[in-house]
Structures are given as structure tokens and as C-alpha cells.
C-alpha positions in Angstrom: -16.6 -30.9 23.8 -15.7 -31.7 27.3 -15.9 -29.1 30.1 -12.2 -29.2 30.7 -10.1 -28.5 27.5 -6.5 -30.0 27.7 -3.8 -27.3 27.2 -2.5 -29.2 24.1 -6.0 -29.2 22.5 -6.6 -25.6 23.5 -3.3 -24.7 21.8 -4.2 -26.6 18.6 -7.6 -24.8 18.5 -6.0 -21.4 19.1 -3.5 -22.1 16.2 -6.5 -23.0 13.9 -8.3 -19.8 15.0 -5.2 -17.7 14.0 -5.1 -19.2 10.6 -8.7 -18.1 9.7 -8.1 -14.5 10.4 -7.9 -12.0 7.5 -4.6 -11.0 6.1 -3.2 -7.6 7.2 -4.6 -4.6 5.3 -1.0 -3.6 4.1 -0.6 -6.8 2.1 -3.4 -5.8 -0.4 -1.4 -3.2 -2.4 1.7 -5.5 -2.0 -0.1 -8.3 -3.8 -2.7 -6.8 -6.0 -1.2 -3.3 -6.9 -1.8 0.2 -5.5 -5.1 1.0 -7.2 -6.9 -2.4 -6.6 -9.2 -2.3 -3.7 -9.7 -5.9 -2.5 -10.8 -7.3 0.8 -7.9 -8.7 2.9 -9.8 -11.9 3.4 -9.5 -12.7 -0.3 -5.8 -13.9 0.1 -6.0 -15.5 3.6 -4.2 -18.7 3.7 -6.8 -20.9 5.0 -10.6 -20.2 4.9 -12.5 -22.0 7.5 -15.7 -21.2 9.5 -16.9 -23.0 12.6 -20.2 -23.4 10.8 -19.1 -24.7 7.5 -15.9 -26.9 8.0 -15.1 -28.8 11.1 -11.6 -29.4 12.3 -10.1 -32.7 13.6 -8.7 -31.1 16.8 
């Protein structure tokens, strides 16, 4: 990647970074029920790692 990142590209990369975060902890009982202990990363919309899958940004 270039030394200088254009603001538009930086914005795209920031958006993609936000999409890979875990879901909030309070969504777990809402989705799976009160007694179920599930990791919040299980129901994150997009699962992407910088090692595994590359972006087209």
C-alpha cells in the first residue's frame, strides 16, 4: 500500500474494519435466549480477518 492513503480509501478501510467487530454483548440473550452463553462474535454480520480474506479496497 502507498505511503499516503487517500481519504476516500481510508474511509472505505475504516468501514470494513467496523464491520468485522464483534456484536454487542447485550444482543446474545436477545437472539439466543437468556440461558445460552454464546460468544458475541458468532452472530457478527461479516467475518473477515486481515490474514485470511483480503478486501478490494
